[in-house]
C-alpha positions, 0 to 999 in steps of 0.5 A: 532461509531458516526452517522456521521462516520456510514454514511461514513463507509461501510463494504464489504466482498470483493471489488477489490483493484483497485476499492477502492485504488484510492479513499483512503486517506490512507490504512491499509493493510497486507503488501502483494506485491500486496497491497503494490505496488497497494497503492503506485502506487496510492500514498496512504500512508499505515499502514502495519500490517504484517501477514507473508511471505514477509510482514515484508520486505515490512513493513520495505521498506515502513517505510524506504521510509516514505510512511507509518507506520508499526505496529506489530500484537502481542498486537495490539489494535484498538486504535493503528491502529486509531492513526496510520491512524491519523498520516498518514492523519495528516502529508503530508510527508507520502502522498508525499512519497507515491506519489513519490514512485508511480511516480517511480513505474510508470516509471518502464518498463512494461511486454513488456520489459520482452516479448521482452527479452524472444523473443530475447532469443528464437530467439537465439536457 
């Protein structure tokens, strides 16, 4: 790592993603629902490295919509991740797609819709 890079890099055991994602130009994530939606809600393109569960499906959705790049964990090298991040940062199409998805997510109804539906159902009983 160069001296310049070391002044911009900080390693932490844990940080709340809401405090971090809004400051990111790109994110490297495992593909869980919270990390994918959190990044896209802020228009942040992602490199997804699926670890299990539904992560592979999220990785496919991200790539299908042009908002990121998926990498497979098997045989993955640090250089592969570095190259993918450089591709995200070098091509504005990824950020544009992530921002579009972020706007779509923001337009979805919130929990108040579910609360109203539940209240209506319970009133019928």
